[in-house]
C-alpha positions as a Markdown table, in Angstrom:
| # | Residue | x | y | z |
|---|---|---|---|---|
| 1 | Met | -70.6 | 23.9 | 32.0 |
| 2 | Lys | -67.7 | 26.4 | 32.4 |
| 3 | Tyr | -65.3 | 26.8 | 35.3 |
| 4 | Gln | -62.4 | 29.0 | 36.0 |
| 5 | Val | -60.4 | 26.2 | 37.6 |
| 6 | Ala | -60.8 | 22.4 | 37.0 |
| 7 | Ile | -58.8 | 20.1 | 39.2 |
| 8 | Ile | -58.2 | 16.4 | 38.5 |
| 9 | Gly | -57.6 | 14.4 | 41.7 |
| 10 | Gly | -58.9 | 14.9 | 45.2 |
| 11 | Gly | -55.9 | 14.2 | 47.3 |
| 12 | Pro | -53.9 | 16.7 | 49.4 |
| 13 | Ala | -52.9 | 18.8 | 46.3 |
| 14 | Gly | -56.4 | 18.6 | 44.7 |
| 15 | Tyr | -58.5 | 19.4 | 47.7 |
| 16 | Thr | -56.1 | 22.1 | 48.9 |
| 17 | Ala | -56.2 | 23.7 | 45.4 |
| 18 | Ala | -60.0 | 23.5 | 45.3 |
| 19 | Glu | -60.4 | 25.1 | 48.7 |
| 20 | Ala | -57.9 | 27.9 | 47.9 |
| 21 | Ala | -59.5 | 28.7 | 44.6 |
| 22 | Gly | -63.0 | 28.5 | 46.1 |
| 23 | Lys | -62.0 | 30.9 | 48.9 |
| 24 | Ala | -60.7 | 33.3 | 46.3 |
| 25 | Gly | -64.2 | 33.4 | 44.7 |
| 26 | Met | -63.4 | 31.3 | 41.7 |
| 27 | Ser | -65.7 | 28.7 | 40.1 |
| 28 | Val | -64.1 | 25.3 | 40.8 |
| 29 | Val | -64.8 | 21.8 | 39.7 |
| 30 | Leu | -63.0 | 18.9 | 41.3 |
| 31 | Phe | -62.8 | 15.4 | 39.7 |
| 32 | Glu | -62.1 | 12.4 | 41.9 |
| 33 | Lys | -62.5 | 8.8 | 40.6 |
| 34 | Asp | -62.5 | 7.2 | 44.0 |
| 35 | Lys | -62.6 | 8.9 | 47.4 |
| 36 | Leu | -61.7 | 12.4 | 48.5 |
| 37 | Gly | -58.4 | 12.5 | 50.3 |
| 38 | Gly | -56.5 | 10.4 | 47.8 |
| 39 | Val | -53.9 | 7.9 | 48.8 |
| 40 | Cys | -52.7 | 10.0 | 51.8 |
| 41 | Leu | -56.1 | 9.8 | 53.6 |
| 42 | Asn | -57.5 | 6.5 | 52.4 |
| 43 | Glu | -54.5 | 4.2 | 52.2 |
| 44 | Gly | -51.3 | 6.1 | 53.1 |
| 45 | Cys | -50.4 | 8.8 | 55.7 |
| 46 | Ile | -53.5 | 8.7 | 57.9 |
| 47 | Pro | -54.3 | 5.0 | 58.1 |
| 48 | Thr | -50.7 | 4.0 | 58.7 |
| 49 | Lys | -50.3 | 6.6 | 61.5 |
| 50 | Thr | -53.5 | 5.3 | 63.1 |
| 51 | Leu | -52.1 | 1.7 | 63.1 |
| 52 | Leu | -48.7 | 3.0 | 64.3 |
| 53 | Cys | -50.4 | 4.8 | 67.2 |
| 54 | Ser | -52.0 | 1.5 | 68.4 |
| 55 | Ala | -48.6 | -0.2 | 68.0 |
| 56 | Lys | -46.8 | 2.5 | 70.1 |
| 57 | Ile | -49.4 | 2.2 | 72.8 |
| 58 | Ala | -48.8 | -1.6 | 72.9 |
| 59 | Asp | -45.0 | -1.0 | 73.0 |
| 60 | His | -45.3 | 1.5 | 75.9 |
| 61 | Ser | -47.6 | -0.9 | 77.7 |
| 62 | Lys | -45.1 | -3.8 | 77.4 |
| 63 | Glu | -42.4 | -1.4 | 78.8 |
| 64 | Gly | -44.5 | -0.1 | 81.7 |
| 65 | Asn | -42.3 | -1.7 | 84.4 |
| 66 | Lys | -39.5 | 0.7 | 83.3 |
| 67 | Phe | -41.7 | 3.6 | 84.4 |
| 68 | Gly | -43.0 | 2.0 | 87.5 |
| 69 | Val | -46.3 | 1.0 | 86.0 |
| 70 | Lys | -47.2 | -2.7 | 86.2 |
| 71 | Val | -49.1 | -3.9 | 83.1 |
| 72 | Gly | -50.4 | -7.4 | 82.6 |
| 73 | Asp | -50.2 | -9.3 | 79.3 |
| 74 | Val | -50.7 | -7.0 | 76.4 |
| 75 | Asp | -53.1 | -8.3 | 73.8 |
| 76 | Ile | -53.6 | -6.4 | 70.5 |
| 77 | Asp | -57.1 | -6.8 | 69.0 |
| 78 | Leu | -56.1 | -6.5 | 65.4 |
| 79 | Pro | -59.7 | -6.4 | 64.0 |
| 80 | Lys | -60.5 | -3.5 | 66.4 |
| 81 | Val | -57.3 | -1.7 | 65.4 |
| 82 | Ile | -58.3 | -2.0 | 61.7 |
| 83 | Ala | -61.9 | -0.9 | 62.5 |
| 84 | Arg | -60.6 | 2.2 | 64.4 |
| 85 | Lys | -58.5 | 3.0 | 61.4 |
| 86 | Gly | -61.6 | 3.0 | 59.2 |
| 87 | Lys | -63.4 | 5.3 | 61.5 |
| 88 | Val | -60.6 | 7.8 | 61.5 |
| 89 | Val | -60.4 | 7.8 | 57.7 |
| 90 | Arg | -64.2 | 8.2 | 57.3 |
| 91 | Lys | -64.3 | 11.1 | 59.8 |
| 92 | Leu | -61.5 | 13.0 | 58.0 |
| 93 | Gly | -63.0 | 12.2 | 54.6 |
| 94 | Leu | -66.3 | 13.8 | 55.7 |
| 95 | Gly | -64.3 | 16.8 | 56.9 |
| 96 | Ile | -62.8 | 17.3 | 53.4 |
| 97 | Lys | -66.1 | 17.0 | 51.7 |
| 98 | Ala | -67.6 | 19.7 | 54.1 |
| 99 | Lys | -64.7 | 22.0 | 53.3 |
| 100 | Met | -65.3 | 21.6 | 49.6 |
| 101 | Glu | -69.0 | 22.3 | 49.9 |
| 102 | Gly | -68.3 | 25.2 | 52.2 |
| 103 | Val | -66.5 | 27.1 | 49.5 |
| 104 | Gly | -68.8 | 26.2 | 46.6 |
| 105 | Val | -66.6 | 23.5 | 44.9 |
| 106 | Thr | -68.4 | 21.2 | 42.5 |
| 107 | Ile | -67.4 | 17.6 | 43.2 |
| 108 | Val | -67.7 | 15.2 | 40.3 |
| 109 | Thr | -67.1 | 11.5 | 41.0 |
| 110 | Gly | -65.6 | 9.7 | 38.0 |
| 111 | Glu | -62.5 | 9.3 | 35.8 |
| 112 | Ala | -61.6 | 12.5 | 34.1 |
| 113 | Lys | -59.8 | 12.8 | 30.8 |
| 114 | Ile | -58.4 | 16.0 | 29.3 |
| 115 | Asn | -59.8 | 16.8 | 25.9 |
| 116 | Asp | -57.7 | 19.8 | 25.3 |
| 117 | Ala | -56.1 | 22.7 | 27.3 |
| 118 | His | -59.5 | 24.0 | 28.2 |
| 119 | Ser | -61.9 | 21.1 | 28.4 |
| 120 | Ile | -62.3 | 17.9 | 30.4 |
| 121 | Cys | -64.6 | 14.9 | 29.8 |
| 122 | Cys | -66.0 | 12.9 | 32.7 |
| 123 | Asn | -69.0 | 10.5 | 32.8 |
| 124 | Asp | -69.7 | 11.5 | 29.2 |
| 125 | Glu | -70.1 | 15.2 | 30.2 |
| 126 | Val | -67.7 | 17.9 | 28.9 |
| 127 | Tyr | -66.5 | 20.6 | 31.3 |
| 128 | Glu | -64.9 | 23.7 | 30.0 |
| 129 | Cys | -62.3 | 25.6 | 32.0 |
| 130 | Asp | -59.8 | 28.4 | 32.0 |
| 131 | Asn | -57.2 | 26.6 | 34.0 |
| 132 | Ile | -56.4 | 22.9 | 34.8 |
| 133 | Ile | -54.6 | 21.6 | 37.8 |
| 134 | Ile | -53.5 | 18.0 | 37.5 |
| 135 | Cys | -53.2 | 16.3 | 41.0 |
| 136 | Thr | -53.5 | 12.6 | 40.2 |
| 137 | Gly | -50.9 | 11.5 | 42.6 |
| 138 | Ser | -48.9 | 8.3 | 42.3 |
| 139 | Lys | -49.2 | 4.5 | 42.5 |
| 140 | Thr | -47.2 | 1.7 | 43.9 |
| 141 | Phe | -44.4 | 0.6 | 41.6 |
| 142 | Ile | -44.2 | -3.2 | 41.1 |
| 143 | Pro | -40.8 | -4.3 | 39.8 |
| 144 | Pro | -40.6 | -7.0 | 37.1 |
| 145 | Ile | -39.4 | -9.8 | 39.4 |
| 146 | Asp | -39.4 | -13.3 | 38.1 |
| 147 | Gly | -42.5 | -15.2 | 39.3 |
| 148 | Ile | -44.3 | -12.1 | 40.8 |
| 149 | Glu | -47.4 | -12.7 | 38.7 |
| 150 | Asn | -47.9 | -16.1 | 40.3 |
| 151 | Val | -47.8 | -15.1 | 44.0 |
| 152 | Glu | -50.3 | -13.1 | 46.2 |
| 153 | Tyr | -48.0 | -10.4 | 47.4 |
| 154 | Trp | -49.1 | -7.4 | 49.5 |
| 155 | Thr | -48.8 | -3.7 | 48.8 |
| 156 | His | -49.5 | -1.2 | 51.5 |
| 157 | Lys | -53.2 | -1.5 | 50.7 |
| 158 | Glu | -53.5 | -5.1 | 51.6 |
| 159 | Ala | -51.2 | -4.7 | 54.6 |
| 160 | Leu | -53.6 | -2.0 | 56.0 |
| 161 | Glu | -56.6 | -4.3 | 55.8 |
| 162 | Asn | -55.0 | -7.4 | 57.4 |
| 163 | Lys | -56.9 | -8.6 | 60.5 |
| 164 | Glu | -55.2 | -11.9 | 61.1 |
| 165 | Pro | -52.0 | -12.4 | 63.2 |
| 166 | Leu | -49.0 | -13.0 | 60.9 |
| 167 | Arg | -46.2 | -15.2 | 61.9 |
| 168 | Ser | -43.6 | -13.9 | 59.4 |
| 169 | Leu | -43.3 | -11.1 | 56.8 |
| 170 | Ile | -40.7 | -10.2 | 54.2 |
| 171 | Ile | -40.8 | -6.6 | 53.1 |
| 172 | Ile | -39.0 | -5.9 | 49.8 |
| 173 | Gly | -37.9 | -2.3 | 50.1 |
| 174 | Gly | -36.5 | -0.5 | 53.2 |
| 175 | Gly | -37.8 | 3.0 | 52.4 |
| 176 | Val | -40.2 | 5.1 | 54.6 |
| 177 | Ile | -43.3 | 3.0 | 53.8 |
| 178 | Gly | -41.4 | -0.3 | 54.3 |
| 179 | Met | -39.9 | 0.8 | 57.6 |
| 180 | Glu | -43.2 | 2.0 | 59.0 |
| 181 | Phe | -44.9 | -1.3 | 58.2 |
| 182 | Ala | -41.8 | -3.1 | 59.6 |
| 183 | Ser | -42.3 | -1.1 | 62.8 |
| 184 | Phe | -46.0 | -1.9 | 63.0 |
| 185 | Phe | -45.7 | -5.7 | 62.4 |
| 186 | Asn | -42.8 | -5.9 | 64.7 |
| 187 | Ser | -44.9 | -4.5 | 67.5 |
| 188 | Leu | -47.6 | -7.2 | 66.7 |
| 189 | Gly | -45.0 | -9.9 | 67.2 |
| 190 | Thr | -44.5 | -10.8 | 63.6 |
| 191 | Asp | -41.0 | -12.0 | 62.5 |
| 192 | Val | -40.1 | -9.2 | 60.0 |
| 193 | Thr | -37.3 | -9.3 | 57.4 |
| 194 | Val | -36.5 | -6.2 | 55.3 |
| 195 | Ile | -34.6 | -6.7 | 52.0 |
| 196 | Glu | -33.2 | -3.5 | 50.6 |
| 197 | Met | -31.3 | -3.0 | 47.3 |
| 198 | Leu | -29.2 | 0.0 | 48.6 |
| 199 | Asp | -26.5 | -0.3 | 51.2 |
| 200 | Glu | -28.7 | 1.5 | 53.8 |
| 201 | Ile | -32.4 | 1.8 | 54.6 |
| 202 | Leu | -34.4 | 5.0 | 54.1 |
| 203 | Gly | -32.8 | 6.0 | 50.8 |
| 204 | Pro | -32.1 | 9.7 | 50.7 |
| 205 | Ile | -32.3 | 10.3 | 54.5 |
| 206 | Asp | -29.0 | 11.0 | 56.3 |
| 207 | Asn | -27.1 | 7.7 | 56.4 |
| 208 | Glu | -25.9 | 8.0 | 60.0 |
| 209 | Ile | -29.5 | 8.5 | 61.2 |
| 210 | Ser | -30.7 | 5.7 | 59.1 |
| 211 | Ser | -28.0 | 3.4 | 60.4 |
| 212 | Leu | -29.0 | 4.2 | 64.0 |
| 213 | Leu | -32.6 | 3.5 | 63.3 |
| 214 | Arg | -31.7 | 0.2 | 61.7 |
| 215 | Ala | -29.6 | -0.7 | 64.8 |
| 216 | Glu | -32.6 | 0.1 | 67.1 |
| 217 | Tyr | -34.9 | -2.3 | 65.1 |
| 218 | Thr | -32.2 | -4.9 | 64.9 |
| 219 | Lys | -32.4 | -4.9 | 68.7 |
| 220 | Lys | -36.2 | -5.4 | 68.5 |
| 221 | Gly | -35.7 | -8.4 | 66.3 |
| 222 | Val | -36.2 | -7.1 | 62.8 |
| 223 | Lys | -33.7 | -8.6 | 60.3 |
| 224 | Phe | -32.2 | -6.5 | 57.5 |
| 225 | Ile | -30.6 | -7.7 | 54.3 |
| 226 | Leu | -28.9 | -4.8 | 52.5 |
| 227 | Ser | -27.3 | -4.4 | 49.1 |
| 228 | Ala | -29.6 | -7.3 | 47.9 |
| 229 | Lys | -31.4 | -7.7 | 44.7 |
| 230 | Val | -34.6 | -9.9 | 44.7 |
| 231 | Thr | -34.5 | -12.2 | 41.7 |
| 232 | Lys | -37.5 | -14.5 | 42.1 |
| 233 | Leu | -40.7 | -15.1 | 44.0 |
| 234 | Ala | -42.4 | -18.5 | 44.3 |
| 235 | Asn | -45.3 | -20.1 | 46.1 |
| 236 | Glu | -44.7 | -22.6 | 48.9 |
| 237 | Val | -47.1 | -24.7 | 51.0 |
| 238 | Asp | -47.3 | -22.2 | 53.8 |
| 239 | Gly | -46.2 | -18.9 | 52.2 |
| 240 | Ile | -43.9 | -17.4 | 49.6 |
| 241 | Ser | -40.2 | -17.9 | 49.0 |
| 242 | Val | -38.0 | -15.0 | 48.0 |
| 243 | Ala | -34.7 | -15.6 | 46.1 |
| 244 | Tyr | -32.2 | -12.7 | 46.2 |
| 245 | Lys | -28.6 | -12.1 | 45.4 |
| 246 | Val | -26.0 | -10.5 | 47.7 |
| 247 | Asp | -22.3 | -10.1 | 46.6 |
| 248 | Gly | -23.0 | -12.3 | 43.6 |
| 249 | Glu | -24.3 | -15.2 | 45.8 |
| 250 | Glu | -27.8 | -16.5 | 45.5 |
| 251 | Arg | -29.8 | -17.0 | 48.7 |
| 252 | Gln | -33.4 | -17.7 | 49.7 |
| 253 | Leu | -35.9 | -16.9 | 52.4 |
| 254 | Ser | -39.5 | -17.8 | 53.1 |
| 255 | Ala | -42.4 | -16.1 | 54.9 |
| 256 | Asn | -46.1 | -16.3 | 55.2 |
| 257 | Lys | -46.5 | -13.0 | 53.4 |
| 258 | Val | -44.4 | -10.7 | 51.1 |
| 259 | Met | -45.0 | -7.0 | 50.9 |
| 260 | Met | -43.7 | -4.9 | 48.0 |
| 261 | Ser | -42.5 | -1.5 | 49.0 |
| 262 | Val | -40.0 | -0.3 | 46.4 |
| 263 | Gly | -41.3 | 3.1 | 45.6 |
| 264 | Arg | -44.1 | 4.9 | 43.8 |
| 265 | Arg | -44.6 | 6.3 | 40.3 |
| 266 | Pro | -46.7 | 9.3 | 39.1 |
| 267 | Ser | -50.2 | 8.3 | 37.9 |
| 268 | Val | -50.5 | 9.7 | 34.3 |
| 269 | Asp | -52.5 | 6.9 | 32.8 |
| 270 | Leu | -55.8 | 7.7 | 31.1 |
| 271 | Leu | -55.3 | 11.5 | 31.4 |
| 272 | Gly | -55.1 | 12.1 | 27.7 |
| 273 | Leu | -51.9 | 14.1 | 28.0 |
| 274 | Asp | -50.1 | 13.0 | 24.8 |
| 275 | Phe | -51.6 | 15.6 | 22.5 |
| 276 | Leu | -50.6 | 18.5 | 24.8 |
| 277 | Asn | -46.9 | 17.7 | 24.3 |
| 278 | Leu | -46.1 | 18.6 | 27.9 |
| 279 | Asn | -42.4 | 18.5 | 28.9 |
| 280 | Val | -41.7 | 15.3 | 30.8 |
| 281 | Asp | -38.6 | 13.6 | 32.2 |
| 282 | Arg | -37.4 | 10.1 | 31.3 |
| 283 | Arg | -39.9 | 8.5 | 33.8 |
| 284 | Gly | -42.8 | 10.3 | 32.3 |
| 285 | Thr | -43.0 | 12.7 | 35.2 |
| 286 | Ile | -44.5 | 16.1 | 34.3 |
| 287 | Ile | -42.0 | 18.9 | 34.5 |
| 288 | Val | -43.1 | 22.2 | 36.1 |
| 289 | Asp | -41.6 | 25.6 | 36.8 |
| 290 | Glu | -41.4 | 27.3 | 40.2 |
| 291 | His | -45.0 | 28.3 | 39.9 |
| 292 | Leu | -46.1 | 24.6 | 39.3 |
| 293 | Glu | -47.1 | 25.5 | 35.7 |
| 294 | Thr | -46.3 | 23.0 | 33.0 |
| 295 | Ser | -45.0 | 23.8 | 29.5 |
| 296 | Cys | -48.6 | 24.3 | 28.5 |
| 297 | Lys | -49.9 | 27.7 | 29.7 |
| 298 | Gly | -52.8 | 27.4 | 32.1 |
| 299 | Ile | -52.1 | 23.8 | 33.0 |
| 300 | Tyr | -50.5 | 23.1 | 36.4 |
| 301 | Ala | -49.3 | 19.9 | 38.0 |
| 302 | Cys | -49.1 | 19.5 | 41.8 |
| 303 | Gly | -48.2 | 16.7 | 44.1 |
| 304 | Asp | -46.7 | 13.3 | 43.3 |
| 305 | Ile | -47.5 | 13.8 | 39.6 |
| 306 | Asn | -44.6 | 16.2 | 39.2 |
| 307 | Gly | -42.1 | 14.0 | 41.1 |
| 308 | Arg | -40.4 | 16.8 | 42.8 |
| 309 | Ser | -41.1 | 15.8 | 46.4 |
| 310 | Met | -43.6 | 13.0 | 46.9 |
| 311 | Leu | -44.9 | 14.1 | 50.3 |
| 312 | Ala | -48.4 | 15.2 | 51.2 |
| 313 | His | -47.3 | 18.4 | 52.8 |
| 314 | Thr | -45.3 | 19.3 | 49.7 |
| 315 | Ala | -48.4 | 18.7 | 47.6 |
| 316 | Val | -50.4 | 21.1 | 49.8 |
| 317 | Arg | -47.8 | 23.9 | 49.5 |
| 318 | Glu | -47.6 | 23.3 | 45.7 |
| 319 | Ala | -51.3 | 23.6 | 45.4 |
| 320 | Glu | -51.3 | 26.9 | 47.2 |
| 321 | Val | -48.5 | 28.3 | 44.9 |
| 322 | Ala | -50.4 | 27.2 | 41.8 |
| 323 | Val | -53.6 | 28.8 | 42.8 |
| 324 | Ala | -51.9 | 32.0 | 43.9 |
| 325 | Asn | -50.4 | 32.3 | 40.4 |
| 326 | Ile | -53.7 | 31.6 | 38.8 |
| 327 | Ile | -55.4 | 34.4 | 40.6 |
| 328 | Gly | -52.5 | 36.8 | 39.9 |
| 329 | Lys | -50.5 | 36.7 | 43.2 |
| 330 | Gln | -46.8 | 36.1 | 42.8 |
| 331 | Asp | -45.7 | 33.1 | 44.7 |
| 332 | Arg | -43.0 | 30.4 | 44.1 |
| 333 | Met | -42.2 | 27.0 | 45.4 |
| 334 | Asn | -39.1 | 26.4 | 47.4 |
| 335 | Tyr | -37.9 | 22.8 | 47.8 |
| 336 | Asp | -34.9 | 23.7 | 50.1 |
| 337 | Ala | -36.9 | 23.3 | 53.3 |
| 338 | Ile | -39.3 | 20.3 | 53.0 |
| 339 | Pro | -39.4 | 18.3 | 56.2 |
| 340 | Ser | -39.6 | 14.6 | 56.1 |
| 341 | Val | -40.7 | 12.2 | 58.9 |
| 342 | Val | -40.6 | 8.5 | 59.4 |
| 343 | Tyr | -43.2 | 7.5 | 62.0 |
| 344 | Thr | -41.4 | 4.5 | 63.4 |
| 345 | Asn | -40.7 | 4.1 | 67.1 |
| 346 | Pro | -38.3 | 5.9 | 67.5 |
| 347 | Glu | -39.2 | 8.6 | 64.9 |
| 348 | Val | -36.9 | 10.0 | 62.3 |
| 349 | Ser | -37.3 | 13.6 | 61.2 |
| 350 | Cys | -35.1 | 15.7 | 58.9 |
| 351 | Val | -35.1 | 18.8 | 56.8 |
| 352 | Gly | -32.6 | 20.4 | 54.4 |
| 353 | Lys | -29.4 | 18.9 | 53.1 |
| 354 | Ser | -27.9 | 15.7 | 54.3 |
| 355 | Glu | -24.1 | 15.1 | 54.6 |
| 356 | Glu | -24.3 | 12.8 | 51.6 |
| 357 | Glu | -25.9 | 15.4 | 49.4 |
| 358 | Leu | -23.4 | 18.1 | 50.5 |
| 359 | Val | -20.4 | 15.8 | 49.7 |
| 360 | Ile | -21.8 | 15.0 | 46.3 |
| 361 | Asp | -22.4 | 18.7 | 45.6 |
| 362 | Gly | -18.9 | 19.6 | 46.8 |
| 363 | Val | -20.2 | 22.0 | 49.4 |
| 364 | Glu | -18.1 | 22.7 | 52.5 |
| 365 | Tyr | -20.1 | 22.4 | 55.7 |
| 366 | Lys | -19.8 | 22.0 | 59.5 |
| 367 | Thr | -21.4 | 19.2 | 61.5 |
| 368 | Phe | -22.8 | 19.5 | 65.1 |
| 369 | Lys | -24.1 | 16.5 | 66.9 |
| 370 | Leu | -25.7 | 15.9 | 70.3 |
| 371 | Pro | -27.3 | 12.9 | 71.9 |
| 372 | Met | -31.0 | 13.3 | 72.7 |
| 373 | Ser | -30.2 | 12.9 | 76.4 |
| 374 | Tyr | -29.3 | 16.6 | 76.4 |
| 375 | Ser | -33.1 | 17.1 | 76.6 |
| 376 | Gly | -34.5 | 16.6 | 80.1 |
| 377 | Arg | -37.9 | 15.8 | 78.8 |
| 378 | Phe | -36.6 | 13.2 | 76.4 |
| 379 | Val | -34.8 | 11.4 | 79.2 |
| 380 | Ala | -37.9 | 11.6 | 81.4 |
| 381 | Glu | -40.1 | 10.0 | 78.7 |
| 382 | Asn | -37.7 | 7.6 | 77.0 |
| 383 | Glu | -36.3 | 5.3 | 79.7 |
| 384 | Gly | -33.2 | 3.4 | 78.5 |
| 385 | Leu | -33.4 | 4.9 | 75.0 |
| 386 | Asn | -31.3 | 7.5 | 73.2 |
| 387 | Gly | -31.2 | 9.2 | 69.9 |
| 388 | Met | -29.3 | 11.9 | 68.1 |
| 389 | Cys | -29.7 | 15.4 | 66.8 |
| 390 | Lys | -27.4 | 16.4 | 63.9 |
| 391 | Leu | -27.3 | 20.0 | 62.7 |
| 392 | Leu | -25.4 | 21.1 | 59.5 |
| 393 | Thr | -24.3 | 24.6 | 58.7 |
| 394 | Asp | -22.3 | 26.1 | 55.9 |
| 395 | Asn | -19.0 | 27.8 | 56.7 |
| 396 | Asp | -20.8 | 31.0 | 57.7 |
| 397 | Asp | -22.9 | 29.1 | 60.2 |
| 398 | Lys | -26.1 | 29.3 | 58.2 |
| 399 | Ile | -28.3 | 26.3 | 59.1 |
| 400 | Ile | -28.7 | 24.1 | 56.0 |
| 401 | Gly | -29.8 | 20.7 | 57.5 |
| 402 | Val | -31.2 | 19.1 | 60.6 |
| 403 | His | -31.5 | 15.4 | 61.1 |
| 404 | Ile | -33.0 | 13.7 | 64.2 |
| 405 | Leu | -33.6 | 10.3 | 65.6 |
| 406 | Gly | -35.9 | 10.3 | 68.6 |
| 407 | Asn | -39.5 | 10.4 | 69.6 |
| 408 | Ser | -41.3 | 13.8 | 69.4 |
| 409 | Ser | -38.9 | 14.9 | 66.7 |
| 410 | Ser | -41.8 | 15.1 | 64.2 |
| 411 | Glu | -43.3 | 17.9 | 66.4 |
| 412 | Phe | -40.3 | 20.1 | 66.6 |
| 413 | Ile | -38.6 | 19.6 | 63.2 |
| 414 | Ile | -40.8 | 22.5 | 62.1 |
| 415 | Ala | -38.6 | 24.9 | 64.1 |
| 416 | Ala | -35.6 | 23.7 | 62.1 |
| 417 | Asn | -37.7 | 23.9 | 58.9 |
| 418 | Ile | -38.4 | 27.6 | 59.6 |
| 419 | Ala | -34.8 | 28.3 | 60.3 |
| 420 | Ile | -33.7 | 26.9 | 57.0 |
| 421 | Glu | -36.6 | 28.5 | 55.1 |
| 422 | Gln | -35.7 | 31.9 | 56.6 |
| 423 | Gly | -31.9 | 31.5 | 55.9 |
| 424 | Met | -31.1 | 31.8 | 59.7 |
| 425 | His | -27.6 | 31.5 | 61.1 |
| 426 | Leu | -27.0 | 29.5 | 64.3 |
| 427 | Glu | -26.8 | 32.5 | 66.5 |
| 428 | Asp | -30.0 | 33.9 | 65.1 |
| 429 | Phe | -31.8 | 30.7 | 65.8 |
| 430 | Lys | -30.6 | 30.4 | 69.4 |
| 431 | Arg | -32.3 | 33.7 | 70.2 |
| 432 | Phe | -35.6 | 32.0 | 70.1 |
| 433 | Val | -37.1 | 31.0 | 73.5 |
| 434 | Phe | -38.3 | 27.4 | 73.6 |
| 435 | Pro | -40.7 | 26.2 | 76.4 |
| 436 | His | -39.1 | 24.1 | 79.1 |
| 437 | Pro | -39.1 | 21.2 | 79.4 |
| 438 | Thr | -39.6 | 20.2 | 75.8 |
| 439 | Val | -37.6 | 18.0 | 73.5 |
| 440 | Ser | -37.2 | 20.9 | 71.1 |
| 441 | Glu | -34.9 | 22.7 | 73.5 |
| 442 | Ile | -32.1 | 20.5 | 72.2 |
| 443 | Leu | -32.0 | 22.7 | 69.1 |
| 444 | Arg | -30.6 | 25.6 | 71.3 |
| 445 | Glu | -27.8 | 23.5 | 72.7 |
| 446 | Phe | -25.5 | 23.8 | 69.6 |
């Protein structure tokens, strides 16, 4: 069996590449060892957003009196929430399968291994190909904490399937995944503690915005322990104890459950890459050029596997670039304008450079800030809440970063994204007409 394009991994990068190549009239085979949609659809982006939607509805119901709407006791039916999540995932999975079949993609279920630069083995069958696109994604990183092998900790996978009310939860890692689950369980009434090794949550996201989000969740009852290193886990009668060190002092906490959320690592296991001598970095991440091609001609790596930007929408764009170059169209990947969203309540959205990055790079910049109360619709829909919109420009007023704390920011960060992608200056951007009243109008206030 001979194909023009062979793709390993059916997540956002894989199925996007397969669809693009299929539409271009190429013969395509797509290998997926589990379910189409990858981590994003089956145990990441989509299921977490489904759960968070239920949580936000519960939050709004509890706050109904603020809006003149009287609501009785709010009861969250967790098994039903989890069942709805499963229904959403199944529906979208069938949609992906239909797309693949619609453009003639051959789907092979099984674990694929690269034999050489032009052949792949799966289920004891050999598939020859002109080009290979590696889209095997990433997996949860489990740090070597003393005692971890003896406790039944959660990763995001177990947390997504939990159907029982939980009294207390310790989340180790205050990144995007950790904070989204902290938001969800906080809405359920769980006593949540987040332990983070860095001095602020959300890692690379603008520190001021991260600090404001942490303050909001502190008001909601979430406890944060920053600059802390977890040193040991141990079983207790009614849960798990977590030992950690802060400022050289050993401390300890206990909870019913512990969730590990300290990051992800590219999945390169069992691919058979060693003999190809691909250029990799110190973590084993495959290095690619601006066309997503590896050091081996005809082999591309898209999505989390290349470690450039571990986001589903980045993976989609990388796949488009890779296929464009395979079929002879010039295209290149630009990482300067990749939006990022944290779907907490309130949301955090950002794109471009943060102040911390600009300081490290020694770049001069200007900062503009406005409270979200400058938006009439935000005030109308967010009783008693506020947020912030921060816009960064270079000394010539070209927009280089936008960072927002506030609900609906995930829907209008794209406007800022386009401005940065197109190299717009502040005055150019303000010529756009935004519909009134929308929260996005705040971007014209600077």
